[in-house]
N, CA, C and O atoms as a CHARMM CRD file, in Angstrom:
* protein
*
  340
    1    1 MET  N     19.34800  -3.87300  -8.73400 PROA 1      0.00000
    2    1 MET  CA    20.39100  -4.32300  -7.83500 PROA 1      0.00000
    3    1 MET  C     20.72700  -3.18600  -6.87700 PROA 1      0.00000
    4    1 MET  O     21.19400  -2.12900  -7.29900 PROA 1      0.00000
    5    2 ALA  N     20.49300  -3.40100  -5.61600 PROA 2      0.00000
    6    2 ALA  CA    20.72100  -2.37300  -4.60600 PROA 2      0.00000
    7    2 ALA  C     22.17700  -2.40000  -4.15700 PROA 2      0.00000
    8    2 ALA  O     22.82800  -3.44500  -4.17400 PROA 2      0.00000
    9    3 ASP  N     22.67200  -1.23700  -3.75700 PROA 3      0.00000
   10    3 ASP  CA    24.02000  -1.16300  -3.21900 PROA 3      0.00000
   11    3 ASP  C     23.96100  -1.57700  -1.75400 PROA 3      0.00000
   12    3 ASP  O     23.34400  -0.89600  -0.93600 PROA 3      0.00000
   13    4 ARG  N     24.60100  -2.68700  -1.42900 PROA 4      0.00000
   14    4 ARG  CA    24.61400  -3.18000  -0.05800 PROA 4      0.00000
   15    4 ARG  C     26.06400  -3.18400   0.41200 PROA 4      0.00000
   16    4 ARG  O     26.84400  -4.02400  -0.03500 PROA 4      0.00000
   17    5 PRO  N     26.44800  -2.26600   1.30300 PROA 5      0.00000
   18    5 PRO  CA    27.83800  -2.19200   1.72300 PROA 5      0.00000
   19    5 PRO  C     28.32200  -3.46700   2.40900 PROA 5      0.00000
   20    5 PRO  O     29.52500  -3.72900   2.42700 PROA 5      0.00000
   21    6 SER  N     27.41300  -4.26800   2.97400 PROA 6      0.00000
   22    6 SER  CA    27.84200  -5.48500   3.65800 PROA 6      0.00000
   23    6 SER  C     28.09800  -6.63400   2.68900 PROA 6      0.00000
   24    6 SER  O     28.63200  -7.66600   3.09500 PROA 6      0.00000
   25    7 ILE  N     27.72900  -6.47900   1.41500 PROA 7      0.00000
   26    7 ILE  CA    27.95200  -7.52100   0.41300 PROA 7      0.00000
   27    7 ILE  C     29.21500  -7.17500  -0.36600 PROA 7      0.00000
   28    7 ILE  O     29.29600  -6.12300  -1.00200 PROA 7      0.00000
   29    8 LYS  N     30.20900  -8.07900  -0.31000 PROA 8      0.00000
   30    8 LYS  CA    31.48800  -7.80000  -0.96000 PROA 8      0.00000
   31    8 LYS  C     31.53400  -8.25100  -2.41000 PROA 8      0.00000
   32    8 LYS  O     32.32400  -7.72200  -3.19100 PROA 8      0.00000
   33    9 ASP  N     30.70100  -9.22200  -2.78800 PROA 9      0.00000
   34    9 ASP  CA    30.66900  -9.70800  -4.16700 PROA 9      0.00000
   35    9 ASP  C     29.21400  -9.71500  -4.63300 PROA 9      0.00000
   36    9 ASP  O     28.51800 -10.72400  -4.52000 PROA 9      0.00000
   37   10 GLU  N     28.77500  -8.58900  -5.14900 PROA 10     0.00000
   38   10 GLU  CA    27.37200  -8.38200  -5.51800 PROA 10     0.00000
   39   10 GLU  C     26.89000  -9.36500  -6.58600 PROA 10     0.00000
   40   10 GLU  O     25.75900  -9.84700  -6.51900 PROA 10     0.00000
   41   11 ASP  N     27.74500  -9.66500  -7.57300 PROA 11     0.00000
   42   11 ASP  CA    27.34700 -10.58100  -8.65200 PROA 11     0.00000
   43   11 ASP  C     27.07000 -11.98400  -8.11600 PROA 11     0.00000
   44   11 ASP  O     26.07700 -12.61200  -8.48300 PROA 11     0.00000
   45   12 THR  N     27.94800 -12.46500  -7.25300 PROA 12     0.00000
   46   12 THR  CA    27.74500 -13.79000  -6.65100 PROA 12     0.00000
   47   12 THR  C     26.47700 -13.78800  -5.80300 PROA 12     0.00000
   48   12 THR  O     25.68800 -14.73100  -5.85500 PROA 12     0.00000
   49   13 TYR  N     26.28500 -12.72400  -5.02200 PROA 13     0.00000
   50   13 TYR  CA    25.08700 -12.60900  -4.18100 PROA 13     0.00000
   51   13 TYR  C     23.81900 -12.70300  -5.03400 PROA 13     0.00000
   52   13 TYR  O     22.90700 -13.46700  -4.71600 PROA 13     0.00000
   53   14 GLU  N     23.76600 -11.93200  -6.10900 PROA 14     0.00000
   54   14 GLU  CA    22.58200 -11.91300  -6.97500 PROA 14     0.00000
   55   14 GLU  C     22.35200 -13.28400  -7.62100 PROA 14     0.00000
   56   14 GLU  O     21.21400 -13.74300  -7.71300 PROA 14     0.00000
   57   15 ALA  N     23.41900 -13.92800  -8.06100 PROA 15     0.00000
   58   15 ALA  CA    23.28800 -15.24600  -8.68900 PROA 15     0.00000
   59   15 ALA  C     22.74300 -16.26700  -7.69100 PROA 15     0.00000
   60   15 ALA  O     21.88900 -17.08300  -8.03800 PROA 15     0.00000
   61   16 LEU  N     23.22700 -16.22100  -6.47600 PROA 16     0.00000
   62   16 LEU  CA    22.75300 -17.14400  -5.44900 PROA 16     0.00000
   63   16 LEU  C     21.28600 -16.88600  -5.10100 PROA 16     0.00000
   64   16 LEU  O     20.52000 -17.82700  -4.89800 PROA 16     0.00000
   65   17 ARG  N     20.89800 -15.61500  -5.03200 PROA 17     0.00000
   66   17 ARG  CA    19.49600 -15.27100  -4.74200 PROA 17     0.00000
   67   17 ARG  C     18.59800 -15.78300  -5.86000 PROA 17     0.00000
   68   17 ARG  O     17.51000 -16.29300  -5.59400 PROA 17     0.00000
   69   18 GLU  N     19.04400 -15.65200  -7.11700 PROA 18     0.00000
   70   18 GLU  CA    18.26100 -16.14000  -8.25500 PROA 18     0.00000
   71   18 GLU  C     18.10700 -17.65400  -8.21300 PROA 18     0.00000
   72   18 GLU  O     17.11000 -18.19800  -8.68900 PROA 18     0.00000
   73   19 ASP  N     19.10100 -18.33100  -7.63900 PROA 19     0.00000
   74   19 ASP  CA    19.04000 -19.78700  -7.51600 PROA 19     0.00000
   75   19 ASP  C     18.22600 -20.22900  -6.30400 PROA 19     0.00000
   76   19 ASP  O     18.07700 -21.42600  -6.06100 PROA 19     0.00000
   77   20 GLY  N     17.70200 -19.27400  -5.54700 PROA 20     0.00000
   78   20 GLY  CA    16.82800 -19.61900  -4.43100 PROA 20     0.00000
   79   20 GLY  C     17.47100 -19.55500  -3.06600 PROA 20     0.00000
   80   20 GLY  O     16.83300 -19.92000  -2.07900 PROA 20     0.00000
   81   21 ALA  N     18.71200 -19.10600  -2.97000 PROA 21     0.00000
   82   21 ALA  CA    19.36600 -19.00200  -1.66500 PROA 21     0.00000
   83   21 ALA  C     18.73800 -17.87100  -0.85700 PROA 21     0.00000
   84   21 ALA  O     18.31100 -16.86100  -1.41600 PROA 21     0.00000
   85   22 SER  N     18.68500 -18.04700   0.45600 PROA 22     0.00000
   86   22 SER  CA    18.17500 -16.98400   1.32100 PROA 22     0.00000
   87   22 SER  C     19.14100 -15.80200   1.27400 PROA 22     0.00000
   88   22 SER  O     20.28800 -15.94300   0.85000 PROA 22     0.00000
   89   23 LYS  N     18.67200 -14.65300   1.70900 PROA 23     0.00000
   90   23 LYS  CA    19.52800 -13.46500   1.72900 PROA 23     0.00000
   91   23 LYS  C     20.76000 -13.71000   2.59100 PROA 23     0.00000
   92   23 LYS  O     21.87300 -13.34000   2.21800 PROA 23     0.00000
   93   24 GLU  N     20.54900 -14.34400   3.75600 PROA 24     0.00000
   94   24 GLU  CA    21.65400 -14.59400   4.67900 PROA 24     0.00000
   95   24 GLU  C     22.68600 -15.54100   4.07500 PROA 24     0.00000
   96   24 GLU  O     23.88700 -15.28100   4.13700 PROA 24     0.00000
   97   25 LYS  N     22.21000 -16.64300   3.48800 PROA 25     0.00000
   98   25 LYS  CA    23.12500 -17.62700   2.89600 PROA 25     0.00000
   99   25 LYS  C     23.88700 -17.01100   1.72700 PROA 25     0.00000
  100   25 LYS  O     25.09800 -17.19600   1.60500 PROA 25     0.00000
  101   26 ALA  N     23.18100 -16.27900   0.87000 PROA 26     0.00000
  102   26 ALA  CA    23.82700 -15.65100  -0.28400 PROA 26     0.00000
  103   26 ALA  C     24.89300 -14.65900   0.17500 PROA 26     0.00000
  104   26 ALA  O     25.97600 -14.59300  -0.40700 PROA 26     0.00000
  105   27 ALA  N     24.58600 -13.89300   1.21400 PROA 27     0.00000
  106   27 ALA  CA    25.55400 -12.91900   1.72500 PROA 27     0.00000
  107   27 ALA  C     26.78400 -13.61800   2.29400 PROA 27     0.00000
  108   27 ALA  O     27.91000 -13.18900   2.04600 PROA 27     0.00000
  109   28 ARG  N     26.57600 -14.69500   3.05700 PROA 28     0.00000
  110   28 ARG  CA    27.70800 -15.42900   3.63500 PROA 28     0.00000
  111   28 ARG  C     28.62200 -15.97000   2.54500 PROA 28     0.00000
  112   28 ARG  O     29.84200 -15.82300   2.62100 PROA 28     0.00000
  113   29 ILE  N     28.03100 -16.59500   1.53300 PROA 29     0.00000
  114   29 ILE  CA    28.83700 -17.19700   0.46600 PROA 29     0.00000
  115   29 ILE  C     29.54300 -16.12200  -0.35600 PROA 29     0.00000
  116   29 ILE  O     30.73100 -16.24300  -0.65700 PROA 29     0.00000
  117   30 ALA  N     28.80700 -15.06900  -0.71800 PROA 30     0.00000
  118   30 ALA  CA    29.39900 -13.99000  -1.52600 PROA 30     0.00000
  119   30 ALA  C     30.54900 -13.32400  -0.78500 PROA 30     0.00000
  120   30 ALA  O     31.58500 -13.03400  -1.38200 PROA 30     0.00000
  121   31 ASN  N     30.37800 -13.07900   0.50500 PROA 31     0.00000
  122   31 ASN  CA    31.43300 -12.43300   1.28100 PROA 31     0.00000
  123   31 ASN  C     32.62800 -13.36700   1.47900 PROA 31     0.00000
  124   31 ASN  O     33.77300 -12.91500   1.46100 PROA 31     0.00000
  125   32 ALA  N     32.37200 -14.65800   1.66800 PROA 32     0.00000
  126   32 ALA  CA    33.46800 -15.61300   1.81700 PROA 32     0.00000
  127   32 ALA  C     34.25100 -15.72100   0.51300 PROA 32     0.00000
  128   32 ALA  O     35.48000 -15.78800   0.52100 PROA 32     0.00000
  129   33 GLN  N     33.53600 -15.73800  -0.59500 PROA 33     0.00000
  130   33 GLN  CA    34.19500 -15.85100  -1.89700 PROA 33     0.00000
  131   33 GLN  C     35.04600 -14.61600  -2.18800 PROA 33     0.00000
  132   33 GLN  O     36.08100 -14.71900  -2.84500 PROA 33     0.00000
  133   34 ALA  N     34.62300 -13.46500  -1.71000 PROA 34     0.00000
  134   34 ALA  CA    35.35400 -12.22400  -1.96100 PROA 34     0.00000
  135   34 ALA  C     36.55700 -12.07400  -1.02700 PROA 34     0.00000
  136   34 ALA  O     37.43000 -11.24000  -1.26600 PROA 34     0.00000
  137   35 SER  N     36.60200 -12.87600   0.02900 PROA 35     0.00000
  138   35 SER  CA    37.66900 -12.77800   1.02600 PROA 35     0.00000
  139   35 SER  C     38.88700 -13.58100   0.59000 PROA 35     0.00000
  140   35 SER  O     38.75300 -14.70600   0.10900 PROA 35     0.00000
  141   36 ASP  N     40.07100 -13.00900   0.75800 PROA 36     0.00000
  142   36 ASP  CA    41.31100 -13.72700   0.44600 PROA 36     0.00000
  143   36 ASP  C     41.61000 -14.80000   1.48300 PROA 36     0.00000
  144   36 ASP  O     42.34400 -15.74900   1.20700 PROA 36     0.00000
  145   37 ASP  N     41.03900 -14.65000   2.68200 PROA 37     0.00000
  146   37 ASP  CA    41.29100 -15.60000   3.77000 PROA 37     0.00000
  147   37 ASP  C     40.49200 -16.89400   3.62800 PROA 37     0.00000
  148   37 ASP  O     40.86000 -17.91000   4.21700 PROA 37     0.00000
  149   38 GLN  N     39.41800 -16.87000   2.86400 PROA 38     0.00000
  150   38 GLN  CA    38.55200 -18.03300   2.74900 PROA 38     0.00000
  151   38 GLN  C     38.49400 -18.50000   1.29800 PROA 38     0.00000
  152   38 GLN  O     38.58900 -17.69700   0.37000 PROA 38     0.00000
  153   39 GLN  N     38.33800 -19.78800   1.11900 PROA 39     0.00000
  154   39 GLN  CA    38.24600 -20.36700  -0.21900 PROA 39     0.00000
  155   39 GLN  C     37.01900 -21.26800  -0.31300 PROA 39     0.00000
  156   39 GLN  O     37.16700 -22.49000  -0.34600 PROA 39     0.00000
  157   40 PRO  N     35.81800 -20.70700  -0.35600 PROA 40     0.00000
  158   40 PRO  CA    34.63000 -21.55900  -0.42400 PROA 40     0.00000
  159   40 PRO  C     34.56100 -22.29100  -1.76200 PROA 40     0.00000
  160   40 PRO  O     34.96000 -21.76500  -2.80200 PROA 40     0.00000
  161   41 SER  N     34.05600 -23.48900  -1.70800 PROA 41     0.00000
  162   41 SER  CA    33.90200 -24.27600  -2.92200 PROA 41     0.00000
  163   41 SER  C     32.82400 -23.66800  -3.79200 PROA 41     0.00000
  164   41 SER  O     31.79300 -23.22700  -3.28300 PROA 41     0.00000
  165   42 LYS  N     33.04400 -23.63600  -5.09700 PROA 42     0.00000
  166   42 LYS  CA    32.01300 -23.11700  -5.99600 PROA 42     0.00000
  167   42 LYS  C     30.88700 -24.11300  -6.14800 PROA 42     0.00000
  168   42 LYS  O     29.77100 -23.73800  -6.50600 PROA 42     0.00000
  169   43 LYS  N     31.16600 -25.39500  -5.87700 PROA 43     0.00000
  170   43 LYS  CA    30.14800 -26.41900  -6.05000 PROA 43     0.00000
  171   43 LYS  C     29.13300 -26.37400  -4.91300 PROA 43     0.00000
  172   43 LYS  O     27.96200 -26.06600  -5.13800 PROA 43     0.00000
  173   44 GLY  N     29.56400 -26.67000  -3.72900 PROA 44     0.00000
  174   44 GLY  CA    28.70000 -26.59400  -2.55800 PROA 44     0.00000
  175   44 GLY  C     27.46700 -27.48400  -2.64600 PROA 44     0.00000
  176   44 GLY  O     27.33800 -28.27800  -3.57800 PROA 44     0.00000
  177   45 GLY  N     26.56500 -27.35600  -1.68400 PROA 45     0.00000
  178   45 GLY  CA    25.33500 -28.13900  -1.66200 PROA 45     0.00000
  179   45 GLY  C     24.25100 -27.41900  -2.43700 PROA 45     0.00000
  180   45 GLY  O     23.60400 -26.51000  -1.91700 PROA 45     0.00000
  181   46 LYS  N     24.05600 -27.82200  -3.66100 PROA 46     0.00000
  182   46 LYS  CA    23.04900 -27.17200  -4.50000 PROA 46     0.00000
  183   46 LYS  C     21.67000 -27.73900  -4.22200 PROA 46     0.00000
  184   46 LYS  O     21.49200 -28.94900  -4.07800 PROA 46     0.00000
  185   47 ALA  N     20.71200 -26.85600  -4.14900 PROA 47     0.00000
  186   47 ALA  CA    19.32600 -27.29200  -4.00700 PROA 47     0.00000
  187   47 ALA  C     18.84800 -27.82900  -5.35400 PROA 47     0.00000
  188   47 ALA  O     19.30700 -27.38100  -6.40400 PROA 47     0.00000
  189   48 PRO  N     17.93100 -28.78500  -5.32000 PROA 48     0.00000
  190   48 PRO  CA    17.40000 -29.28100  -6.59900 PROA 48     0.00000
  191   48 PRO  C     16.63700 -28.16800  -7.32500 PROA 48     0.00000
  192   48 PRO  O     16.16700 -27.22500  -6.68800 PROA 48     0.00000
  193   49 PRO  N     16.51300 -28.26900  -8.63000 PROA 49     0.00000
  194   49 PRO  CA    15.76200 -27.24300  -9.36300 PROA 49     0.00000
  195   49 PRO  C     14.31700 -27.19300  -8.87400 PROA 49     0.00000
  196   49 PRO  O     13.77200 -28.18500  -8.38900 PROA 49     0.00000
  197   50 TYR  N     13.71200 -26.01700  -9.01400 PROA 50     0.00000
  198   50 TYR  CA    12.34400 -25.81900  -8.53300 PROA 50     0.00000
  199   50 TYR  C     11.37700 -26.85900  -9.09500 PROA 50     0.00000
  200   50 TYR  O     10.40500 -27.21700  -8.43000 PROA 50     0.00000
  201   51 GLU  N     11.62800 -27.34700 -10.30800 PROA 51     0.00000
  202   51 GLU  CA    10.73200 -28.33900 -10.91300 PROA 51     0.00000
  203   51 GLU  C     10.64100 -29.61500 -10.08100 PROA 51     0.00000
  204   51 GLU  O      9.65000 -30.34200 -10.16300 PROA 51     0.00000
  205   52 GLU  N     11.66300 -29.88600  -9.28700 PROA 52     0.00000
  206   52 GLU  CA    11.67200 -31.08500  -8.44900 PROA 52     0.00000
  207   52 GLU  C     11.05200 -30.84100  -7.06800 PROA 52     0.00000
  208   52 GLU  O     10.84700 -31.79100  -6.31100 PROA 52     0.00000
  209   53 TRP  N     10.75400 -29.60000  -6.73600 PROA 53     0.00000
  210   53 TRP  CA    10.13500 -29.27500  -5.45600 PROA 53     0.00000
  211   53 TRP  C      8.65400 -29.61900  -5.51500 PROA 53     0.00000
  212   53 TRP  O      8.05400 -29.64200  -6.59000 PROA 53     0.00000
  213   54 THR  N      8.07000 -29.88500  -4.35000 PROA 54     0.00000
  214   54 THR  CA     6.61600 -30.06800  -4.28100 PROA 54     0.00000
  215   54 THR  C      5.96000 -28.69700  -4.34600 PROA 54     0.00000
  216   54 THR  O      6.60000 -27.67800  -4.08600 PROA 54     0.00000
  217   55 LYS  N      4.68400 -28.68300  -4.69400 PROA 55     0.00000
  218   55 LYS  CA     3.97200 -27.40700  -4.73600 PROA 55     0.00000
  219   55 LYS  C      3.95900 -26.76100  -3.34800 PROA 55     0.00000
  220   55 LYS  O      4.08600 -25.54300  -3.22700 PROA 55     0.00000
  221   56 ASP  N      3.80600 -27.58500  -2.29600 PROA 56     0.00000
  222   56 ASP  CA     3.81300 -27.05000  -0.93100 PROA 56     0.00000
  223   56 ASP  C      5.14400 -26.38400  -0.58600 PROA 56     0.00000
  224   56 ASP  O      5.16800 -25.32500   0.04000 PROA 56     0.00000
  225   57 ALA  N      6.24700 -27.00600  -0.99500 PROA 57     0.00000
  226   57 ALA  CA     7.56500 -26.42800  -0.73300 PROA 57     0.00000
  227   57 ALA  C      7.74500 -25.11800  -1.50100 PROA 57     0.00000
  228   57 ALA  O      8.29300 -24.15000  -0.97300 PROA 57     0.00000
  229   58 LEU  N      7.28200 -25.09600  -2.74300 PROA 58     0.00000
  230   58 LEU  CA     7.34700 -23.86600  -3.54100 PROA 58     0.00000
  231   58 LEU  C      6.51700 -22.76300  -2.88800 PROA 58     0.00000
  232   58 LEU  O      6.93900 -21.60800  -2.82800 PROA 58     0.00000
  233   59 TYR  N      5.34400 -23.12700  -2.40400 PROA 59     0.00000
  234   59 TYR  CA     4.46900 -22.15600  -1.75000 PROA 59     0.00000
  235   59 TYR  C      5.15200 -21.58900  -0.50200 PROA 59     0.00000
  236   59 TYR  O      5.11900 -20.38200  -0.26400 PROA 59     0.00000
  237   60 GLU  N      5.77000 -22.47000   0.29100 PROA 60     0.00000
  238   60 GLU  CA     6.45400 -22.00300   1.50400 PROA 60     0.00000
  239   60 GLU  C      7.58000 -21.03300   1.15800 PROA 60     0.00000
  240   60 GLU  O      7.76900 -20.02200   1.83500 PROA 60     0.00000
  241   61 ARG  N      8.32700 -21.35000   0.09600 PROA 61     0.00000
  242   61 ARG  CA     9.41100 -20.45000  -0.32600 PROA 61     0.00000
  243   61 ARG  C      8.84400 -19.11500  -0.80200 PROA 61     0.00000
  244   61 ARG  O      9.39800 -18.05800  -0.49900 PROA 61     0.00000
  245   62 ALA  N      7.74200 -19.16300  -1.54200 PROA 62     0.00000
  246   62 ALA  CA     7.09100 -17.93100  -2.00000 PROA 62     0.00000
  247   62 ALA  C      6.60300 -17.11700  -0.81000 PROA 62     0.00000
  248   62 ALA  O      6.64200 -15.88700  -0.82600 PROA 62     0.00000
  249   63 GLN  N      6.14400 -17.81700   0.22100 PROA 63     0.00000
  250   63 GLN  CA     5.68600 -17.13800   1.44100 PROA 63     0.00000
  251   63 GLN  C      6.86600 -16.44200   2.12400 PROA 63     0.00000
  252   63 GLN  O      6.74200 -15.30200   2.57200 PROA 63     0.00000
  253   64 GLU  N      8.01400 -17.13100   2.20300 PROA 64     0.00000
  254   64 GLU  CA     9.21500 -16.53300   2.79600 PROA 64     0.00000
  255   64 GLU  C      9.61300 -15.25600   2.06400 PROA 64     0.00000
  256   64 GLU  O     10.04400 -14.28000   2.67700 PROA 64     0.00000
  257   65 LEU  N      9.45900 -15.28100   0.73700 PROA 65     0.00000
  258   65 LEU  CA     9.85100 -14.13300  -0.07700 PROA 65     0.00000
  259   65 LEU  C      8.72800 -13.10600  -0.23400 PROA 65     0.00000
  260   65 LEU  O      8.87800 -12.09700  -0.92300 PROA 65     0.00000
  261   66 GLU  N      7.59600 -13.39200   0.42300 PROA 66     0.00000
  262   66 GLU  CA     6.43300 -12.48400   0.41100 PROA 66     0.00000
  263   66 GLU  C      5.96000 -12.18300  -1.00600 PROA 66     0.00000
  264   66 GLU  O      5.68400 -11.03200  -1.34400 PROA 66     0.00000
  265   67 ILE  N      5.86800 -13.22300  -1.83400 PROA 67     0.00000
  266   67 ILE  CA     5.38400 -13.07100  -3.20400 PROA 67     0.00000
  267   67 ILE  C      3.86500 -12.94300  -3.16300 PROA 67     0.00000
  268   67 ILE  O      3.16700 -13.81300  -2.64200 PROA 67     0.00000
  269   68 GLU  N      3.37300 -11.85300  -3.71600 PROA 68     0.00000
  270   68 GLU  CA     1.93100 -11.60100  -3.70900 PROA 68     0.00000
  271   68 GLU  C      1.21000 -12.50600  -4.69800 PROA 68     0.00000
  272   68 GLU  O      1.73700 -12.82100  -5.76500 PROA 68     0.00000
  273   69 GLY  N      0.00100 -12.92100  -4.33300 PROA 69     0.00000
  274   69 GLY  CA    -0.82900 -13.73400  -5.21200 PROA 69     0.00000
  275   69 GLY  C     -0.47200 -15.20700  -5.20500 PROA 69     0.00000
  276   69 GLY  O     -1.01600 -15.97400  -5.99900 PROA 69     0.00000
  277   70 ARG  N      0.43200 -15.62000  -4.32600 PROA 70     0.00000
  278   70 ARG  CA     0.90800 -17.00300  -4.30600 PROA 70     0.00000
  279   70 ARG  C     -0.20500 -18.01400  -4.03000 PROA 70     0.00000
  280   70 ARG  O     -0.12900 -19.15400  -4.48600 PROA 70     0.00000
  281   71 SER  N     -1.23000 -17.61100  -3.29300 PROA 71     0.00000
  282   71 SER  CA    -2.32900 -18.52600  -2.95200 PROA 71     0.00000
  283   71 SER  C     -3.07400 -19.01500  -4.18400 PROA 71     0.00000
  284   71 SER  O     -3.58500 -20.13500  -4.19900 PROA 71     0.00000
  285   72 ASP  N     -3.13700 -18.18500  -5.21100 PROA 72     0.00000
  286   72 ASP  CA    -3.88700 -18.52600  -6.41800 PROA 72     0.00000
  287   72 ASP  C     -3.01800 -19.14400  -7.50800 PROA 72     0.00000
  288   72 ASP  O     -3.51400 -19.44500  -8.59400 PROA 72     0.00000
  289   73 MET  N     -1.72100 -19.33900  -7.23300 PROA 73     0.00000
  290   73 MET  CA    -0.80400 -19.82900  -8.26900 PROA 73     0.00000
  291   73 MET  C     -0.73600 -21.35100  -8.29600 PROA 73     0.00000
  292   73 MET  O     -0.82700 -22.01500  -7.26400 PROA 73     0.00000
  293   74 ASN  N     -0.57200 -21.89100  -9.51500 PROA 74     0.00000
  294   74 ASN  CA    -0.29200 -23.31900  -9.64600 PROA 74     0.00000
  295   74 ASN  C      1.22700 -23.50600  -9.55300 PROA 74     0.00000
  296   74 ASN  O      1.96700 -22.53700  -9.38800 PROA 74     0.00000
  297   75 LYS  N      1.67800 -24.74100  -9.65800 PROA 75     0.00000
  298   75 LYS  CA     3.10400 -25.03400  -9.48500 PROA 75     0.00000
  299   75 LYS  C      3.97500 -24.26500 -10.48300 PROA 75     0.00000
  300   75 LYS  O      4.98200 -23.67100 -10.09700 PROA 75     0.00000
  301   76 ASP  N      3.59500 -24.27300 -11.74600 PROA 76     0.00000
  302   76 ASP  CA     4.38800 -23.57500 -12.77000 PROA 76     0.00000
  303   76 ASP  C      4.44900 -22.07700 -12.50900 PROA 76     0.00000
  304   76 ASP  O      5.49200 -21.45400 -12.70300 PROA 76     0.00000
  305   77 GLU  N      3.34600 -21.50100 -12.07400 PROA 77     0.00000
  306   77 GLU  CA     3.30800 -20.06100 -11.77400 PROA 77     0.00000
  307   77 GLU  C      4.17400 -19.74400 -10.55900 PROA 77     0.00000
  308   77 GLU  O      4.84100 -18.71000 -10.52700 PROA 77     0.00000
  309   78 LEU  N      4.17100 -20.62300  -9.56200 PROA 78     0.00000
  310   78 LEU  CA     5.03100 -20.42100  -8.38500 PROA 78     0.00000
  311   78 LEU  C      6.50000 -20.43900  -8.79900 PROA 78     0.00000
  312   78 LEU  O      7.29100 -19.60600  -8.35800 PROA 78     0.00000
  313   79 ILE  N      6.85300 -21.40100  -9.65300 PROA 79     0.00000
  314   79 ILE  CA     8.24400 -21.49700 -10.11800 PROA 79     0.00000
  315   79 ILE  C      8.64100 -20.21200 -10.84200 PROA 79     0.00000
  316   79 ILE  O      9.71600 -19.66500 -10.59400 PROA 79     0.00000
  317   80 GLU  N      7.79200 -19.74000 -11.71900 PROA 80     0.00000
  318   80 GLU  CA     8.08000 -18.51500 -12.46900 PROA 80     0.00000
  319   80 GLU  C      8.22400 -17.31700 -11.52900 PROA 80     0.00000
  320   80 GLU  O      9.13900 -16.50700 -11.68100 PROA 80     0.00000
  321   81 ALA  N      7.31900 -17.21100 -10.56100 PROA 81     0.00000
  322   81 ALA  CA     7.36000 -16.09900  -9.61200 PROA 81     0.00000
  323   81 ALA  C      8.64200 -16.15100  -8.76400 PROA 81     0.00000
  324   81 ALA  O      9.25700 -15.11800  -8.49800 PROA 81     0.00000
  325   82 LEU  N      9.03500 -17.35100  -8.34500 PROA 82     0.00000
  326   82 LEU  CA    10.25500 -17.49200  -7.55300 PROA 82     0.00000
  327   82 LEU  C     11.48200 -17.10600  -8.37900 PROA 82     0.00000
  328   82 LEU  O     12.39500 -16.45500  -7.87100 PROA 82     0.00000
  329   83 ARG  N     11.50200 -17.49800  -9.61700 PROA 83     0.00000
  330   83 ARG  CA    12.64700 -17.16100 -10.47200 PROA 83     0.00000
  331   83 ARG  C     12.69900 -15.66800 -10.78000 PROA 83     0.00000
  332   83 ARG  O     13.78100 -15.10800 -10.95600 PROA 83     0.00000
  333   84 ASP  N     11.55600 -15.03100 -10.84400 PROA 84     0.00000
  334   84 ASP  CA    11.50400 -13.60700 -11.13300 PROA 84     0.00000
  335   84 ASP  C     11.82000 -12.75700  -9.91500 PROA 84     0.00000
  336   84 ASP  O     12.13000 -11.57200 -10.04200 PROA 84     0.00000
  337   85 ASN  N     11.74200 -13.35300  -8.74400 PROA 85     0.00000
  338   85 ASN  CA    11.92400 -12.58900  -7.51500 PROA 85     0.00000
  339   85 ASN  C     13.37300 -12.32200  -7.23600 PROA 85     0.00000
  340   85 ASN  O     13.70300 -11.68800  -6.23400 PROA 85     0.00000
């Protein structure tokens, strides 16, 4: 876990990243949640679990995250790699 001065709630940021949120989205939500001026909903629009994604969608997400070896991975391996990232 890196120290990011622009992230006000590191735990929320990390949890959102593990759930597949982009860095930008995770930062926005974590910072809003840490702010007394804003009250973001904890529920929000949740993405479906990776098991419900198509292999192509998983591959695209792995590509966004620059996961190495993604070309040779099957769906289960992509899911594992995304969760580990």
